Backbone as CSV, one residue per row, in Angstrom:
resi,resn,N_x,N_y,N_z,CA_x,CA_y,CA_z,C_x,C_y,C_z
1,MET,0.852,-1.174,0.000,0.000,0.000,0.000,0.896,1.234,0.000
2,ALA,0.381,2.358,-0.490,1.245,3.513,-0.702,0.506,4.807,-0.429
3,VAL,1.290,5.856,-0.234,0.757,7.216,-0.100,1.360,8.052,-1.221
4,ILE,0.497,8.640,-2.037,0.904,9.446,-3.181,0.358,10.853,-2.986
5,ALA,1.236,11.840,-2.964,0.815,13.228,-2.817,0.920,13.944,-4.160
6,LEU,-0.101,14.734,-4.485,-0.104,15.526,-5.713,-0.172,16.993,-5.333
7,ALA,0.710,17.784,-5.920,0.769,19.216,-5.624,0.804,19.993,-6.935
8,GLY,0.477,21.262,-6.852,0.473,22.092,-8.053,1.054,23.465,-7.794
9,GLY,1.011,24.284,-8.807,1.485,25.657,-8.708,0.404,26.627,-9.092
10,LEU,0.815,27.753,-9.614,-0.136,28.785,-10.008,-0.871,28.386,-11.287
11,GLY,-2.038,28.973,-11.482,-2.749,28.811,-12.743,-3.604,27.575,-12.854
12,ALA,-4.047,27.005,-11.727,-4.960,25.853,-11.748,-4.485,24.775,-12.720
13,PRO,-3.367,24.110,-12.417,-2.826,23.130,-13.359,-3.656,21.866,-13.492
14,GLY,-4.597,21.610,-12.579,-5.444,20.432,-12.686,-5.114,19.342,-11.685
15,VAL,-4.709,19.731,-10.471,-4.326,18.738,-9.466,-5.505,17.845,-9.097
16,THR,-6.636,18.451,-8.783,-7.791,17.650,-8.354,-8.306,16.767,-9.477
17,THR,-8.334,17.281,-10.703,-8.784,16.471,-11.836,-7.854,15.296,-12.058
18,ALA,-6.542,15.542,-11.972,-5.567,14.455,-12.122,-5.726,13.446,-10.993
19,ALA,-5.941,13.932,-9.765,-6.123,13.028,-8.628,-7.377,12.177,-8.813
20,MET,-8.455,12.776,-9.298,-9.675,12.009,-9.552,-9.464,10.977,-10.651
21,ALA,-8.700,11.345,-11.678,-8.417,10.390,-12.756,-7.649,9.191,-12.220
22,LEU,-6.671,9.443,-11.339,-5.928,8.339,-10.735,-6.822,7.513,-9.821
23,LEU,-7.669,8.178,-9.059,-8.580,7.470,-8.162,-9.454,6.484,-8.926
24,MET,-10.004,6.917,-10.051,-10.956,6.100,-10.788,-10.288,5.019,-11.627
25,THR,-8.967,5.108,-11.822,-8.278,4.119,-12.654,-7.229,3.327,-11.874
26,TRP,-7.121,3.577,-10.565,-6.090,2.940,-9.758,-6.266,1.426,-9.761
27,PRO,-5.248,0.653,-10.150,-5.391,-0.811,-10.159,-5.562,-1.347,-8.741
28,LEU,-6.567,-2.176,-8.559,-6.868,-2.713,-7.232,-6.940,-4.227,-7.295
29,ALA,-6.151,-4.861,-6.438,-6.294,-6.302,-6.267,-7.499,-6.572,-5.370
30,GLU,-7.899,-7.810,-5.302,-9.069,-8.155,-4.484,-8.836,-7.753,-3.026
31,GLY,-9.815,-7.066,-2.467,-9.726,-6.641,-1.082,-9.024,-5.311,-0.872
32,GLN,-8.438,-4.751,-1.905,-7.758,-3.472,-1.773,-8.701,-2.305,-2.048
33,ARG,-8.374,-1.132,-1.492,-9.147,0.092,-1.702,-8.198,1.253,-1.892
34,VAL,-8.720,2.325,-2.443,-7.929,3.538,-2.611,-8.764,4.731,-2.139
35,VAL,-8.107,5.645,-1.431,-8.759,6.824,-0.872,-8.110,8.072,-1.455
36,LEU,-8.925,9.019,-1.885,-8.440,10.344,-2.267,-8.779,11.305,-1.138
37,ALA,-7.741,11.853,-0.512,-7.921,12.814,0.578,-7.663,14.217,0.055
38,GLU,-8.680,15.060,0.133,-8.529,16.453,-0.298,-7.933,17.268,0.856
39,ALA,-6.638,17.526,0.752,-5.936,18.231,1.824,-5.476,19.618,1.386
40,ASP,-6.152,20.190,0.422,-5.831,21.538,-0.057,-6.312,22.558,0.980
41,PRO,-5.415,23.363,1.563,-5.855,24.367,2.536,-6.843,25.379,1.970
42,ASP,-6.857,25.531,0.646,-7.792,26.469,0.026,-9.191,25.902,-0.118
43,GLY,-9.383,24.656,0.265,-10.716,24.056,0.227,-10.820,22.941,-0.791
44,GLY,-11.804,22.078,-0.587,-12.019,20.941,-1.474,-12.901,21.287,-2.658
45,ALA,-12.806,20.439,-3.703,-13.577,20.687,-4.919,-14.432,19.505,-5.338
46,VAL,-14.259,18.347,-4.701,-14.966,17.157,-5.176,-16.459,17.217,-4.867
47,LEU,-16.832,17.656,-3.660,-18.261,17.696,-3.318,-19.061,18.587,-4.274
48,PRO,-18.649,19.839,-4.490,-19.420,20.667,-5.425,-19.093,20.374,-6.880
49,GLY,-18.002,19.652,-7.144,-17.580,19.389,-8.510,-18.034,18.037,-9.006
50,ALA,-17.185,17.025,-8.821,-17.487,15.695,-9.343,-18.790,15.132,-8.793
51,LEU,-19.078,15.417,-7.510,-20.303,14.892,-6.892,-21.491,15.831,-7.034
52,GLN,-21.270,16.979,-7.664,-22.357,17.901,-8.004,-23.263,18.250,-6.830
53,GLY,-22.680,18.388,-5.654,-23.468,18.817,-4.502,-24.506,17.826,-4.034
54,THR,-24.355,16.547,-4.424,-25.339,15.546,-3.991,-25.226,15.251,-2.497
55,LEU,-24.092,15.632,-1.900,-23.911,15.504,-0.457,-23.696,16.902,0.124
56,ASP,-24.153,17.091,1.347,-23.895,18.374,1.988,-22.500,18.351,2.610
57,ASN,-22.211,19.344,3.416,-20.885,19.446,4.011,-20.751,18.668,5.327
58,SER,-21.566,17.633,5.485,-21.516,16.851,6.717,-20.330,15.893,6.742
59,HIS,-19.674,15.688,5.598,-18.506,14.831,5.522,-17.278,15.685,5.218
60,GLY,-16.123,15.281,5.762,-14.909,15.924,5.324,-13.914,16.281,6.396
61,MET,-12.887,16.996,5.945,-11.750,17.359,6.776,-12.133,18.170,8.008
62,ARG,-13.113,19.025,7.860,-13.504,19.881,8.979,-13.872,19.040,10.201
63,ASN,-14.546,17.914,9.979,-14.928,17.045,11.087,-13.717,16.386,11.746
64,LEU,-12.651,16.184,10.963,-11.453,15.592,11.535,-10.754,16.560,12.480
65,ALA,-10.867,17.852,12.209,-10.278,18.832,13.117,-10.947,18.749,14.488
66,VAL,-12.260,18.612,14.486,-13.006,18.493,15.748,-12.651,17.178,16.437
67,ALA,-12.628,16.081,15.671,-12.331,14.771,16.249,-10.916,14.715,16.800
68,GLY,-9.994,15.393,16.126,-8.618,15.399,16.587,-8.482,16.027,17.962
69,ARG,-9.221,17.087,18.198,-9.170,17.742,19.509,-9.757,16.853,20.603
70,GLN,-10.636,15.939,20.201,-11.269,15.036,21.164,-10.563,13.686,21.266
71,GLY,-9.425,13.547,20.566,-8.692,12.291,20.597,-9.394,11.162,19.870
72,GLN,-10.224,11.484,18.869,-11.008,10.463,18.176,-10.751,10.473,16.670
73,LEU,-9.561,10.909,16.281,-9.265,11.061,14.854,-9.405,9.746,14.099
74,GLY,-8.838,8.670,14.650,-8.877,7.385,13.965,-10.288,6.901,13.691
75,GLU,-11.152,7.008,14.679,-12.536,6.559,14.510,-13.286,7.442,13.522
76,ALA,-13.070,8.754,13.618,-13.811,9.691,12.772,-13.407,9.583,11.313
77,PHE,-12.158,9.263,11.062,-11.665,9.210,9.680,-12.522,8.309,8.811
78,TRP,-12.796,7.099,9.266,-13.517,6.143,8.437,-14.950,6.585,8.185
79,ARG,-15.532,7.352,9.100,-16.916,7.818,8.916,-17.013,8.948,7.892
80,GLN,-15.906,9.584,7.566,-15.937,10.722,6.654,-15.781,10.333,5.189
81,LEU,-15.458,9.080,4.920,-15.168,8.657,3.554,-16.451,8.500,2.740
82,VAL,-16.391,8.983,1.503,-17.549,8.958,0.601,-17.241,8.034,-0.575
83,ASP,-18.144,7.118,-0.843,-17.995,6.182,-1.969,-18.314,6.921,-3.270
84,VAL,-17.391,6.860,-4.240,-17.636,7.534,-5.519,-17.867,6.534,-6.650
85,THR,-18.070,5.264,-6.317,-18.346,4.268,-7.344,-19.846,4.200,-7.608
86,ASP,-20.198,3.926,-8.844,-21.617,3.780,-9.189,-22.212,2.516,-8.590
87,GLU,-21.367,1.508,-8.368,-21.851,0.208,-7.892,-21.942,0.140,-6.369
88,GLY,-21.424,1.163,-5.678,-21.448,1.140,-4.225,-20.498,0.131,-3.620
89,THR,-19.384,-0.120,-4.284,-18.446,-1.139,-3.816,-17.545,-0.625,-2.692
90,ARG,-17.477,0.668,-2.488,-16.649,1.307,-1.464,-15.174,0.925,-1.582
91,ASP,-14.714,0.740,-2.805,-13.279,0.508,-2.991,-12.568,1.726,-3.568
92,ARG,-13.337,2.754,-3.927,-12.774,4.031,-4.362,-13.497,5.128,-3.571
93,LEU,-12.767,5.724,-2.656,-13.366,6.594,-1.647,-12.728,7.969,-1.664
94,VAL,-13.501,8.964,-1.238,-13.001,10.339,-1.140,-13.201,10.851,0.280
95,LEU,-12.151,11.463,0.813,-12.262,12.242,2.041,-12.391,13.691,1.612
96,PRO,-13.610,14.266,1.617,-13.800,15.618,1.103,-12.987,16.650,1.878
97,GLY,-12.585,17.687,1.165,-11.767,18.722,1.778,-12.581,19.756,2.524
98,LEU,-11.896,20.763,2.997,-12.547,21.870,3.705,-13.501,22.595,2.768
99,TYR,-14.658,22.946,3.252,-15.574,23.724,2.409,-15.386,25.213,2.602
100,ASP,-14.628,25.596,3.621,-14.331,27.005,3.874,-12.843,27.124,4.205
101,PRO,-12.044,27.845,3.387,-10.611,27.988,3.671,-10.323,28.581,5.047
102,ALA,-11.293,29.278,5.626,-11.090,29.850,6.959,-10.881,28.766,8.010
103,HIS,-11.266,27.531,7.695,-11.116,26.430,8.642,-9.710,25.824,8.610
104,ALA,-8.854,26.290,7.697,-7.529,25.688,7.546,-6.718,25.771,8.828
105,SER,-6.852,26.858,9.558,-6.071,27.008,10.782,-6.452,25.956,11.826
106,ALA,-7.718,25.528,11.816,-8.157,24.508,12.773,-7.546,23.142,12.468
107,MET,-7.047,22.962,11.239,-6.466,21.684,10.849,-5.006,21.554,11.252
108,GLU,-4.373,22.629,11.640,-2.924,22.590,11.883,-2.496,21.504,12.854
109,PRO,-3.206,21.297,13.984,-2.776,20.217,14.893,-3.064,18.809,14.358
110,VAL,-3.842,18.729,13.277,-4.310,17.429,12.796,-3.428,16.872,11.685
111,TRP,-2.713,17.740,10.957,-1.990,17.270,9.772,-0.989,16.170,10.110
112,LYS,-0.219,16.348,11.182,0.803,15.340,11.509,0.184,13.995,11.887
113,PRO,-0.782,13.934,12.809,-1.388,12.620,13.089,-2.099,12.025,11.877
114,LEU,-2.633,12.884,10.997,-3.274,12.379,9.788,-2.226,11.774,8.849
115,ALA,-1.072,12.431,8.750,0.021,11.879,7.935,0.468,10.532,8.482
116,ASN,0.551,10.414,9.804,0.919,9.142,10.417,-0.122,8.069,10.114
117,MET,-1.388,8.470,10.117,-2.460,7.523,9.819,-2.365,7.033,8.379
118,PHE,-2.129,7.957,7.463,-1.985,7.568,6.058,-0.817,6.601,5.878
119,ALA,0.292,6.896,6.554,1.477,6.051,6.405,1.241,4.644,6.957
120,GLY,0.331,4.511,7.902,0.075,3.206,8.492,-1.184,2.529,8.006
121,ILE,-1.845,3.125,7.029,-3.154,2.621,6.614,-3.043,1.356,5.769
122,GLU,-1.816,1.000,5.366,-1.669,-0.190,4.545,-2.121,-1.455,5.287
123,ALA,-2.162,-1.364,6.610,-2.671,-2.508,7.375,-4.125,-2.798,7.013
124,HIS,-4.817,-1.785,6.505,-6.214,-1.947,6.078,-6.320,-2.132,4.563
125,GLN,-5.189,-2.352,3.895,-5.139,-2.552,2.446,-5.712,-1.364,1.679
126,HIS,-5.332,-0.171,2.099,-5.736,1.052,1.416,-4.505,1.773,0.871
127,ASP,-4.583,2.225,-0.370,-3.658,3.220,-0.892,-4.300,4.584,-0.685
128,VAL,-3.468,5.620,-0.568,-3.987,6.961,-0.335,-3.400,7.936,-1.350
129,LEU,-4.272,8.658,-2.036,-3.890,9.773,-2.901,-4.208,11.054,-2.139
130,VAL,-3.231,11.952,-2.015,-3.419,13.172,-1.250,-3.361,14.369,-2.187
131,ASP,-4.473,15.071,-2.312,-4.544,16.288,-3.129,-4.136,17.470,-2.260
132,LEU,-2.925,17.986,-2.494,-2.401,19.101,-1.706,-2.682,20.460,-2.330
133,GLY,-3.263,20.473,-3.527,-3.535,21.757,-4.162,-2.258,22.532,-4.437
134,ARG,-2.362,23.850,-4.487,-1.171,24.656,-4.797,-0.442,25.127,-3.553
135,ARG,-1.049,25.008,-2.371,-0.386,25.483,-1.153,-0.067,24.388,-0.156
136,GLY,-0.692,23.228,-0.313,-0.608,22.224,0.729,0.719,21.512,0.864
137,ALA,1.599,21.628,-0.144,2.910,20.979,-0.030,3.870,21.777,0.842
138,PHE,3.428,22.943,1.280,4.247,23.797,2.123,3.401,24.278,3.304
139,GLY,4.048,24.674,4.362,3.302,25.107,5.539,2.919,23.932,6.421
140,PRO,1.911,24.105,7.272,1.563,23.066,8.253,1.199,21.713,7.643
141,SER,0.567,21.711,6.470,0.144,20.448,5.859,1.263,19.768,5.079
142,ALA,2.445,20.382,5.022,3.547,19.827,4.238,4.010,18.471,4.748
143,VAL,3.701,18.153,5.983,4.075,16.843,6.528,3.428,15.718,5.727
144,LEU,2.316,15.987,5.068,1.662,14.980,4.235,2.543,14.619,3.039
145,ALA,3.222,15.617,2.487,4.167,15.351,1.405,5.409,14.657,1.924
146,GLN,5.852,15.082,3.096,7.073,14.536,3.674,6.941,13.048,3.976
147,ARG,5.742,12.606,4.351,5.532,11.206,4.714,5.069,10.353,3.533
148,ALA,4.942,10.941,2.345,4.458,10.202,1.179,5.564,9.341,0.572
149,ASP,5.157,8.321,-0.165,6.104,7.519,-0.941,6.517,8.244,-2.213
150,VAL,5.551,8.876,-2.863,5.795,9.594,-4.117,5.093,10.942,-4.042
151,VAL,5.774,11.989,-4.489,5.176,13.318,-4.610,5.205,13.708,-6.080
152,LEU,4.049,14.004,-6.643,3.931,14.396,-8.038,3.583,15.878,-8.128
153,MET,4.403,16.628,-8.865,4.080,18.010,-9.165,3.285,18.036,-10.467
154,VAL,2.045,18.494,-10.393,1.176,18.544,-11.564,1.363,19.891,-12.254
155,ALA,1.594,19.864,-13.560,1.799,21.111,-14.307,1.309,20.931,-15.738
156,ARG,0.779,21.998,-16.278,0.471,22.002,-17.703,1.743,22.348,-18.465
157,THR,1.811,21.938,-19.712,3.016,22.186,-20.503,2.980,23.569,-21.143
158,THR,2.622,24.570,-20.348,2.657,25.969,-20.758,3.766,26.671,-19.994
159,LEU,4.248,27.777,-20.520,5.359,28.477,-19.881,4.992,28.922,-18.467
160,ARG,3.804,29.482,-18.301,3.400,29.973,-16.983,3.349,28.842,-15.956
161,SER,2.755,27.738,-16.337,2.617,26.624,-15.400,3.970,25.992,-15.085
162,LEU,4.819,25.850,-16.075,6.112,25.201,-15.862,7.047,26.072,-15.031
163,GLN,6.982,27.389,-15.222,7.800,28.266,-14.390,7.388,28.163,-12.926
164,SER,6.094,28.117,-12.687,5.602,27.962,-11.324,6.015,26.607,-10.748
165,ALA,5.924,25.555,-11.567,6.304,24.221,-11.114,7.792,24.161,-10.784
166,GLN,8.620,24.847,-11.562,10.061,24.809,-11.320,10.421,25.383,-9.953
167,VAL,9.792,26.509,-9.600,10.055,27.110,-8.288,9.666,26.146,-7.179
168,ARG,8.525,25.517,-7.312,8.047,24.610,-6.275,8.856,23.319,-6.228
169,LEU,9.309,22.849,-7.376,10.152,21.658,-7.393,11.451,21.902,-6.631
170,ASN,12.055,23.051,-6.852,13.295,23.371,-6.147,13.070,23.389,-4.637
171,ALA,11.953,23.971,-4.221,11.642,24.021,-2.785,11.370,22.626,-2.244
172,LEU,10.673,21.799,-3.010,10.361,20.443,-2.555,11.606,19.576,-2.445
173,ARG,12.536,19.730,-3.378,13.779,18.957,-3.293,14.480,19.219,-1.962
174,GLU,14.542,20.483,-1.596,15.200,20.841,-0.344,14.403,20.341,0.857
175,PHE,13.081,20.472,0.781,12.240,20.100,1.913,12.194,18.594,2.123
176,LEU,12.058,17.846,1.029,11.916,16.396,1.139,13.247,15.717,1.417
177,GLY,14.324,16.347,1.008,15.645,15.803,1.303,15.891,14.421,0.737
178,GLY,15.302,14.127,-0.416,15.515,12.811,-1.022,14.687,11.707,-0.407
179,GLY,13.699,12.046,0.443,12.871,11.022,1.063,11.908,10.393,0.074
180,ALA,10.886,11.141,-0.326,9.908,10.636,-1.283,10.464,10.690,-2.701
181,GLU,9.943,9.820,-3.559,10.233,9.924,-4.986,9.501,11.160,-5.518
182,LEU,10.219,12.008,-6.239,9.650,13.260,-6.730,9.594,13.221,-8.250
183,GLY,8.411,13.494,-8.803,8.264,13.463,-10.255,7.244,14.465,-10.735
184,LEU,7.107,14.537,-12.041,6.161,15.449,-12.690,5.023,14.660,-13.322
185,LEU,3.812,15.155,-13.149,2.653,14.659,-13.887,2.194,15.813,-14.767
186,LEU,2.403,15.679,-16.064,2.138,16.772,-16.990,0.764,16.646,-17.639
187,VAL,0.137,17.805,-17.838,-1.094,17.890,-18.623,-0.697,18.566,-19.939
188,ASP,-0.852,17.844,-21.020,-0.249,18.233,-22.301,-1.083,19.285,-23.033
189,GLU,-1.088,20.490,-22.467,-1.845,21.591,-23.077,-0.961,22.492,-23.935
190,GLY,0.272,22.688,-23.557,1.130,23.679,-24.185,2.098,23.106,-25.207
191,PRO,3.069,23.935,-25.646,3.956,23.558,-26.757,5.183,22.759,-26.360
192,PHE,5.421,22.555,-25.051,6.675,21.954,-24.628,6.549,20.433,-24.505
193,SER,7.551,19.748,-25.042,7.528,18.285,-25.035,7.949,17.741,-23.679
194,LYS,7.661,16.478,-23.494,8.047,15.786,-22.259,9.548,15.872,-22.045
195,GLU,10.324,15.666,-23.085,11.782,15.700,-22.953,12.285,17.103,-22.636
196,GLU,11.699,18.129,-23.266,12.091,19.504,-22.953,11.821,19.832,-21.487
197,VAL,10.683,19.405,-20.996,10.326,19.667,-19.606,11.285,18.931,-18.672
198,ARG,11.545,17.670,-18.947,12.455,16.892,-18.105,13.838,17.526,-18.035
199,ARG,14.331,17.963,-19.194,15.676,18.529,-19.251,15.753,19.886,-18.559
200,THR,14.741,20.725,-18.771,14.765,22.078,-18.224,14.508,22.087,-16.727
201,LEU,13.545,21.296,-16.271,13.201,21.285,-14.850,14.042,20.286,-14.061
202,GLU,14.846,19.493,-14.765,15.729,18.517,-14.129,14.958,17.614,-13.162
203,ALA,13.822,17.140,-13.656,12.974,16.249,-12.868,12.386,15.192,-13.789
204,PRO,12.252,13.963,-13.299,11.671,12.917,-14.139,10.186,13.171,-14.398
205,VAL,9.764,12.904,-15.607,8.349,13.014,-15.958,7.728,11.636,-15.744
206,THR,6.947,11.535,-14.704,6.349,10.250,-14.354,5.269,9.849,-15.344
207,ALA,4.449,10.808,-15.759,3.346,10.497,-16.667,2.862,11.776,-17.331
208,VAL,2.151,11.593,-18.440,1.568,12.712,-19.177,0.105,12.401,-19.433
209,LEU,-0.770,13.338,-19.071,-2.196,13.227,-19.386,-2.518,14.150,-20.542
210,PRO,-3.364,13.731,-21.463,-3.706,14.588,-22.598,-4.604,15.741,-22.166
211,TRP,-4.571,16.814,-22.923,-5.439,17.971,-22.682,-6.781,17.684,-23.342
212,ARG,-7.748,17.250,-22.543,-9.079,16.898,-23.046,-10.121,17.550,-22.132
213,PRO,-10.425,18.830,-22.342,-11.326,19.560,-21.429,-12.697,18.904,-21.260
214,LYS,-13.267,18.382,-22.334,-14.605,17.794,-22.239,-14.593,16.570,-21.337
215,GLU,-13.599,15.717,-21.500,-13.498,14.525,-20.662,-13.123,14.909,-19.230
216,ALA,-12.250,15.902,-19.090,-11.805,16.318,-17.755,-12.957,16.860,-16.923
217,LYS,-13.950,17.479,-17.575,-15.074,18.056,-16.829,-15.934,16.990,-16.160
218,VAL,-15.875,15.771,-16.654,-16.575,14.680,-15.968,-15.992,14.497,-14.578
219,LEU,-14.674,14.624,-14.475,-13.972,14.417,-13.209,-13.972,15.658,-12.330
220,SER,-13.928,16.836,-12.942,-13.820,18.065,-12.161,-15.169,18.669,-11.802
221,ASP,-16.177,18.484,-12.687,-17.462,19.162,-12.507,-18.668,18.242,-12.566
222,GLY,-18.429,16.946,-12.647,-19.552,16.020,-12.705,-20.347,16.111,-13.988
223,ALA,-19.705,16.529,-15.074,-20.395,16.649,-16.356,-20.841,15.271,-16.846
224,GLU,-21.805,15.271,-17.735,-22.292,14.013,-18.296,-21.175,13.310,-19.048
225,GLN,-21.047,12.033,-18.827,-19.977,11.288,-19.469,-20.235,11.149,-20.965
226,PRO,-19.225,11.469,-21.777,-19.367,11.196,-23.213,-19.327,9.697,-23.467
227,ARG,-19.670,9.301,-24.650,-19.660,7.879,-24.999,-18.261,7.319,-24.829
228,ARG,-18.191,6.102,-24.297,-16.936,5.374,-24.121,-15.935,6.176,-23.282
229,PHE,-16.434,6.834,-22.275,-15.563,7.643,-21.430,-14.480,6.793,-20.771
230,GLU,-14.850,5.596,-20.291,-13.892,4.753,-19.586,-12.719,4.350,-20.470
231,SER,-12.947,4.298,-21.779,-11.871,3.932,-22.705,-11.307,5.140,-23.441
232,SER,-11.641,6.335,-22.977,-11.161,7.553,-23.629,-9.654,7.699,-23.453
233,GLU,-9.062,8.589,-24.236,-7.616,8.791,-24.156,-7.194,9.266,-22.772
234,LEU,-8.004,10.126,-22.162,-7.676,10.628,-20.827,-7.629,9.492,-19.821
235,MET,-8.627,8.636,-19.825,-8.677,7.560,-18.841,-7.639,6.474,-19.129
236,ARG,-7.364,6.217,-20.394,-6.295,5.269,-20.717,-4.953,5.785,-20.209
237,SER,-4.714,7.075,-20.405,-3.460,7.668,-19.940,-3.386,7.650,-18.415
238,ALA,-4.528,7.872,-17.758,-4.561,7.840,-16.294,-4.237,6.443,-15.791
239,ARG,-4.735,5.409,-16.458,-4.420,4.042,-16.044,-2.924,3.773,-16.162
240,SER,-2.338,4.226,-17.261,-0.896,4.054,-17.433,-0.135,4.814,-16.363
241,ALA,-0.613,6.024,-16.033,0.030,6.826,-14.994,-0.045,6.123,-13.644
242,ALA,-1.199,5.541,-13.335,-1.367,4.849,-12.053,-0.413,3.660,-11.943
243,VAL,-0.266,2.911,-13.014,0.660,1.772,-13.006,2.083,2.257,-12.801
244,ARG,2.450,3.345,-13.486,3.808,3.874,-13.344,4.065,4.349,-11.911
245,VAL,3.096,4.981,-11.302,3.260,5.440,-9.919,3.446,4.245,-8.992
246,GLN,2.673,3.203,-9.190,2.831,2.016,-8.358,4.208,1.393,-8.538
247,GLU,4.741,1.465,-9.751,6.103,0.971,-9.988,7.117,1.799,-9.207
248,LEU,6.932,3.126,-9.173,7.832,3.988,-8.416,7.804,3.658,-6.925
249,VAL,6.610,3.378,-6.427,6.488,3.004,-5.019,7.267,1.723,-4.748
250,ALA,7.118,0.744,-5.637,7.822,-0.531,-5.453,9.333,-0.321,-5.479
251,ILE,9.809,0.532,-6.376,11.244,0.816,-6.457,11.721,1.464,-5.161
252,ARG,10.945,2.420,-4.661,11.342,3.101,-3.428,11.361,2.131,-2.248
253,ARG,10.315,1.321,-2.139,10.263,0.373,-1.029,11.425,-0.619,-1.103
254,SER,11.777,-1.035,-2.305,12.894,-1.959,-2.467,14.204,-1.302,-2.046
255,ARG,14.361,-0.029,-2.390,15.588,0.689,-2.045,15.721,0.882,-0.546
256,LEU,14.595,1.102,0.117,14.617,1.373,1.552,14.574,0.119,2.408
257,ALA,14.323,-1.020,1.787,14.217,-2.265,2.555,15.545,-2.577,3.231
258,PRO,15.527,-2.992,4.490,16.784,-3.315,5.179,17.452,-4.526,4.539
259,PRO,18.794,-4.579,4.542,19.480,-5.749,3.983,19.172,-6.983,4.807
260,PRO,19.239,-8.158,4.209,18.969,-9.393,4.970,20.025,-9.582,6.051
261,PRO,19.651,-10.178,7.168,20.632,-10.426,8.219,21.748,-11.335,7.722
262,ALA,22.905,-11.233,8.368,24.082,-11.973,7.906,23.818,-13.462,7.827
263,SER,23.085,-14.015,8.792,22.802,-15.452,8.789,21.990,-15.858,7.566
264,ALA,20.985,-15.015,7.227,20.162,-15.311,6.048,20.993,-15.199,4.783
265,LEU,21.889,-14.179,4.740,22.733,-13.996,3.574,23.660,-15.198,3.390
266,GLY,24.183,-15.715,4.531,25.057,-16.869,4.447,24.340,-18.090,3.894
267,ARG,23.074,-18.278,4.298,22.317,-19.425,3.779,22.114,-19.316,2.267
268,VAL,21.849,-18.070,1.798,21.658,-17.855,0.365,22.939,-18.178,-0.387
269,VAL,24.091,-17.726,0.150,25.378,-17.986,-0.505,25.665,-19.480,-0.538
270,ASN,25.407,-20.161,0.572,25.658,-21.593,0.636,24.802,-22.369,-0.352
271,ARG,23.530,-21.965,-0.467,22.652,-22.633,-1.427,23.151,-22.414,-2.843
272,ALA,23.668,-21.193,-3.095,24.155,-20.879,-4.438,25.352,-21.756,-4.827
273,ARG,26.128,-22.169,-3.790,27.263,-23.030,-4.071,26.814,-24.446,-4.412
């Protein structure tokens, strides 16, 4: 199980839409689930967007701030999750974000225990996608990025978006200190190629999503799905991106795994002889 944080820069690069695309295409083995946590201090977008206001503000991060003060964060977390599957399978879930940015200050004591919870949630066979928006990778909520396996900077391939992403990438490199795997998730709107972006920003491009506004509005605004939406170019690219992210997690976990004890290593050598 893994924790994946997505962050953005100026100009609404599409962090929440990309996070929703990953949520809906995330490969799941039997018994596994994936949660999208909206941790953007500027407020959540899924309830009024993808879910079209079908739920009120009774679910979400704001309730975790209250529960945290009462020492009930763990219990409250599971009650806040919203099923976004049509079949009601509860294997793709959303933790809605703040509905009022003024509540961000109340979350400050909660971010660290929430990050610890995400890091330990694999015991429940859950992966976690964390939408940090454009501000959440820095400040009090930055611990969510620090404790993640992979941090993806979402940017459109336009000059304005890439310049903003470059500044934030430099700050994240220093902040993360080589802990999480850091990569770019590009939205292919502008004139710059994947290779140009990789070379200029000196960061690996983990995945590229096509610029498809009509399809993206299904994920961002709950628009009516066009025909064959599940097999559309956007969703196919999201599936490929999800697989690549899972590969990065596996690489990181393998790198961080402790070496086998000397006795075990000796048995392996002896068998090899």
